[in-house]
N, C-alpha and C positions, 0 to 999 in steps of 0.2 A: 277199398278192399279193407278188412279189417287184421288186425294184426294182433296177437296174443301181448298182454304186460306184462314187463316184470321194472318193480318200481326200485328207484335206487335212491331215494330221498324219501326221508319220514313221510309217510301219506297222511300225518296229522300238521303237516307242515301247510297244507292246498289249505287255506280260510279262504272265507270270505265271498267274495261273487262269483266264484263260478261255483263252491259247495249250496251257497241260496240259489242259484238259477235252480239248481239240479233238482230240487227237494220236492218243490210241487210245481206242477203247469200253472197255475195261479190260485192265488192268495188274496182275498178279497174282501174289505171291509163292509162291503154287503152282498149278497147273493145274488147269482147274472140271472136273475129273473126277470130282466124287462123283454119286452119282446123286440124283435129283430126291427119295427118301425117305430121306436121307441128312442128319444137320443138326437143330437145332431151331427155333421163330419166336425172334424176339429178344422180351425184354418189352414192352410199350405202355406203357413208364412209367420215368422215371428217378429216382421214387421222390423226389421233394421232399415238403417238409412242408406246404407251404401249397396247389402246385396237384400232388396226386399223380399227376392225367390227365396232366400237361404232359410230352414230352420221351420217346425209346424209348431201347431198348437193345440191342444185339445188333452193333453199327456204333459209329463214330464219324466226323464229316462233317468230311473233311479240307478240302473248298472248296466254295463254291459259285460256279454263273455266272447273272446272271439277265438275261433277254431279254427286255424291257418294249417292245410298241408302243401307243401311244396314239393311239383314233379321236376326235378334238376333234368328229366330228358326234355317232356313238354315246355317248360317253363310257365308253366300253369302254379294255379292255386285253386284250391279246391277249398271250400270254406262256409264255416256255419257262424250265425252273429244271432245270439242271442242276447236280447233286451229283456231289463224287467223294467214296464212301465207302470206309469199310477196314472187314471184317468182326472182330469182335473172338469171335466162336463161331463155328462152323461153322450158316452161318446157311440156314433153308431158306427163312422169310418174314421180312420187316420191317416198318416203318411208320414214315409220315411224320408230323408233324402236320399235317392240312388242314381248314379250315371254308369254307364256299361259296365253294368253287374251283371251275367247271365242267372237271372233268379227262376231257380227251382219249385221250390213249396214255401210253403209261409202257412206257420201254425200259430194262435190264439190261444192260449191256455190249452194246449195241448193237441186242438182241434184246427184242423184243417180249415185256414178261410183261403176267401175269394180275393186275387189282386190281382193288379194290374198296373205296368209302367209307362208313366205319361209324363213325357218331358222327363225333368231329373225327379222326380215323385217316385216313389213307392206306395201305390195308395193299396190300403186294405180293408177289406168289409169282415168281420168277427161275425161269427154264426148268430149271435146275440151281440145287443148294444153293451160297452163296458160303463155301468153305473158310474157316475163321478163318486172318487175316492179310492176307486177299484185298483187294485196293483196286479197285472197280470204279465206275464214269460209270454213272451212277441219270437217264434225262431223262425231266422232264417237262413233257406239253405240257397249258394248259388256258387258259380264260379266268376273264375276273373282271369285274365288276360295281364300283368304289368307293361307287356309292349303295346299295347291296343292304341289304337287311336283315337281319341277322344279332344274336344274343344278344348278342354285343361284338364290336368292329371294328377294327381298326389304321385302315382307309382314313379322309382328311379330305377329304372334297370342297371344291373351291374353284370360283367362279367361270368359271376357266380353266383346273383339272387337276384335281389332287389332290398331299398330301403324305398320309405315313404315322405313326401313332404307335403303335410294336407294345408298349412297354410295360407289363406285364411279362408279357402271354401271348395276344400277339394278332398276333404274327409272320403265323402259319401262318394269318390270314386273308388277307395279301396273296401268300403261296409257298409252301408245300410247305416242309416242313422239319422239323428235332432244335429243336423250339423250348424249349432250356432253356439258360441262360448257361452252363453246365460245359459246354457243346460248341461251342468257338468253332471259326470257322473262316474261311478267306481267302475273300476275297469280290471278287468284277468283277461290273460292271454295262453295257447295253446300255440305253439308251433311247430310239426311236424315235418322234420329236413333226412334228407339221405344222412349218414353217417359219418360223411367227410365234409358237412357241411354246420353252421353252430343258426340257431334262430335265437332272436332276441326282441326282447320289448319295451317297455316302458317299465318302472316299477323293480321288483327285488324276486333272482330266481325262485320259487319255490317247489318245484316240485322238477323232477328228468325220469321219464321213464323211455331205458330199451325196446324197442318194438323190432318184432319179427319182420324181416325184409330189409334188415342195413338199413333201420331208421331211427329216431331218436326223437322222442316230444319234451319240449321246453316250456313249461308254466310257469310265469309271472303275473306276478297283482301287485297293484299299485296302491302305498298305504292312504292316500290321498286321493282326493276327484280329480279329474282331466276333460278339461275342454277338446273335444273332438279333433280340435285343430291341433291339437298339442301331441296327438298319438303317434309314438313311433313302434313300427313293427320291420323289423330285417335280418334277410336272409345272405349269408357268405360266409367264404371262407375267413372264419374270425377266430381270433383271441380273446379270450376276454384279463384283461389285465386289473388288477384291484389294488389297490394301496387308503392309506389312512387319511383323510382331512382331520381340521381344527374340531375338535374337543369328541373324537369320535365315529367323526361322523364316516364312511365308509365312502371311497371312491371305484367307479368303475367304468374301464372305456372298452367300448371293442373294438378293434381293430384290425384289418387285414393282417392276416400272417407273417406272409411275407417280407411287412411293412414296419410289424411292431419294434427292432432294434431303432431304424430310422427317426422311429416315431417318436421314443419315449422322452427324449427334450423335451418339447411340445405337452405331451400329456403330463410329465413331472411340475408344469408350473401350476397346476390346479388349485392343490393346500392353500400357495400360496396366495393364489387369485381368489379363491372364498375365504379367506382370514382377513384381507383386506376388506371385503365386503361385508363381512359379520362387524365389522366393527364402527360399520355407519350404519346397515342396514338391520342389525341384529341375527338372528339365530338363521343357518338356511333353512327354507320352507318345508324342503322334504327329505324323505329317507337315504338318499342317494344321488350321487349327481356322477359324470362322467362325461366324454367325448365321442362320438360316432365319426370315424374319419370312412369316410362311404368309398367303397372300394370301386370308386370312377371318378377319372379325371377330367373324364370328355369334359369339351366347352360348352356341349349342350345338354349334358346331365342333370343339371338348374342351375339357374341365371343367377345367384344369390353364395355371400360367402360362409355364413354359418347361419342354421335355422333350429331354434330352442326345444325342437320338442320335449315334452317333460322327462326331466333328469336325466336325458340324453341328449348333447348338443350333436347334429349333421353336419358335418365337416366334407368337403373334399383334399383328399390329405394332401396334395401339393403346397396349399395354403399352410397347416401346421410343418414343415419340412422348413421354415425360413428361422432367420433367427427372431428373439424375444421380441426385440423392439419392434417389428414387424406385424408380428401377431398379438404380443400381449394387451392391447389396448381394446380388438377385438373380442378377444378370449373372454374381457373384462363385459362388456358389451353383453357377448349371450349370455353371460351367467345372471348379469343382472335381471334378464327375462326371468329367470325363476323363479324373482320377486315380481316383479311389473312385467306380467303378461300370462304369467302361468301360476303363480298361487292367486295372484288378484288381475283377473282375466278383464277385455272390454265388454263392456253391457250392450256397445253396440260397434260397430269396426269403426264410427265416427270416431269413438275414442281412443283410437291407436296411438294418437300424439301421447299418448302417456306410455304405454310402453314403451315409445322408439324413442321419446324423448328422456327418460331415464335412463334407457339402456345407454345412449350416446351420451349425456351428464356426466356419470360415473366412470363409462369407457374413457370420456375426455379426460377427467379428473385424474384418475389412474396413471393416464400417459403423461401429462404434465408434470404429476408428481414426480416422474420417474427423471424429467427434462429430455423425454423424444418429442421432437420435433413432429409436428401434424403434417398433411400433404401438403397443407398451402407455407409450412416451413415454419409456420409459429411455435410456441413453445408457452405459450400462459393461456389461462381459459380466457380471460380478461382480454386479451390479443383478438382469439377466434371469435367471444361475441361482439366485439367491436367489427370484424367483419361479415358474419353472420346478417348484425343489426343494418350494416348498409347496405343489405338484401331484403330487407323485409319489405318492403313495397313492391319489387319487383316478383318475390316468391307469392305473395299475396295476391296479384293476379295472375300470374301461369298459374298457380297449384291451390288457389281457393286458402281463406282462412284455415289454421292452424286443424282448428276442432272440426271445420266445415270440408271434410273428403267426397269424392267421386270414386268410382269403381276405377279409372281408369288413372287420375295421379294420387292413389290412397298411400304408396311408398313414396313421393317422391320425397326432395329435400326436406318439404314445409312439417311432415312430419317427423322426423328428427331432427336436425339440425333446427328447425323450427321451434318444435318441441323445446331442445335445450334454451334457446333464446327465452322462453317461456319462463320454466325452471329460474333460470339465471335471473331476471326479474324480478321474479318472486322473492328469491332471494335476498337480492340487495334490498327490497323493499323491508322487510322482516326481522334480516338478519341471520345471519349461518345456527342460531342453537335452536330458534323458531320453526326455522325449515327442516331441519333436521329432525324438529317432534310432527311437526306436519307430516313429513314423508313416514316415519313408524307408524304414526298413530293411524293412518291409512290404509296401511301393509296391516297392519293387528285386526283392523273393522274389517276388511275387506278378506283377508284372509279365506285361502279355499271358496272364493265367490267371483262375482262380477260385479263390476261399477264403471259408470258411468264420470262424464265430465264436472257434471256440476257435483258429487258427489265428495270428487277433489277441491274443488271450491268450497263447499262446505265444510271438510276438515280443516280445511286454511284459513277461513273463517271464524271455527270454532277455536284452534288451537291458539291462533295469535292473539285473539281476542277483538281482530277488527273486520267490518265485513267487506271481504274480500272478493264480493262476486262485480261489483262494476271493473276493479282493477284488472282481473282475470279474464271475467267478458272480455275486457278489450283486447287484450293481448291473443283472447284463442278465437274471437268471431267476427275482432273488428278487418274492415276492407286496408285499413292504416297503420303502420306501425305506431306502437306509444311509446311518448317518452322514457326513458331507458331513467328507473330510480340513482341516482349517486354520479351518474354520466352525462352532463346537460350537454357536453361537448360533442358526443354521440350523434352525428346526424346521418339521415336515411338517401340513397343517389336515389335521384327521378328516376321513374319510369320510362324505359325508352321501349317503344312498340316493338321493333326489332328483336328487344331479350325478352321478349316474353312468351312465345309461340309455347301451347304445349305440349308435353313430350306424351307420344299417343302408346300405350302398353298393352300388351294382350292383360286383364283382367286375371290376377289370380298369381301374377309371374314375379318376379324383385328383381330392381335395380338394387345396386350397393349404394343405396342412398347415405349409407349414414359416414358418420366421420372421421370413427374410429380404426379405419383402414389405412 
């Protein structure tokens, strides 16, 4: 159904991705004169060691515009995804990751294209080959059912709508995409909902439209590129609460209307958390931050405590109703992901320890500075690291080396506390001042991009003035736990076979391995 539109925010505010994608169906550095039989298909993988089937080659995505319309009666989503891609080869066919989506039509450069859905790929064959360096708009019209049963899904149905949790490999159950963190892109969103509900997405609200039929469309745009696994789109009976953070940073929380007052004590903690972290890692890297207590506390809604979708961290409301010492450390963990994981994304999912190790490292520091005992009753980083060190060989046998996970053990303790132990060892070796310069240099160098474990090692070597490759490779890839600098008395508990049976979890689902809970 079409609706006449009345714009209630200045139209000039809507700049960037959506406008750029709408200007012309195709913009090309070379004319589309290649014959249909020229070129080759793009590879249907980006070679990730943990998820080898994830991502696609032959092009890169420069921008996405996602247009979602939610029907509260059917609880279905009618959607259109418009991608601006740039070919990196003469491209006769290319693919997007897609699972569980009812694709109706595909256009490339405004012209209908042939498509087929095979396993988790949407294969698209344009009428003519896309020459290398050609930029083209790809438009996919489809429907989605947030409650559809799939092998795995990013959709989180709620009583009044939905939220999404795409990490690590599930964004393509929500929208067709190149679903790998190395292919970050600009994002804009238009979310149309009944007037009784609110539509929210990453970034900043740039336009609100009152539509016929008792509906409202909200348009958002991110000022920084986003990895597909960090996208957030949510619909529900929410109120948006705004407050000011350090240095004029605008904060916005998206809160269930009926629980806004009860959640306020937790929401009010964010400015202090941001201030503490900026003193250690530098200015917050995005245009806004806030919390999304998703309107679903069911145990099977999602099996993690918080998820760091960019500029908006997803939580279950009940977690945030606890006292500060029960939630503050984990709120810091999720905020740290704005730096490690969001601003600088993993170039390979095997690099996850950089995200989770840093999030737990600073989350624990925050806890111990405040004198809050952790889950083991310990109150210092040194005590917790001594305990973790003793478990090192057990974890290396059950979950592999810190930087060598697989899809089953990706989110085990080894990527969290095991990652913290690596960072602690490095800090013990080089000293606190050099360690903090390594951290800031790494973040500055790879901001809005992706980085590998080798990149982190290279920065550590450069800033410390000493080759750290041997030291860090032993900690990250060794099958035995190395000696801890400055702590010759620390010992590793011998491996006992009965204690090392691997934990089997469905790929893409989250244990709470973080030590910040």
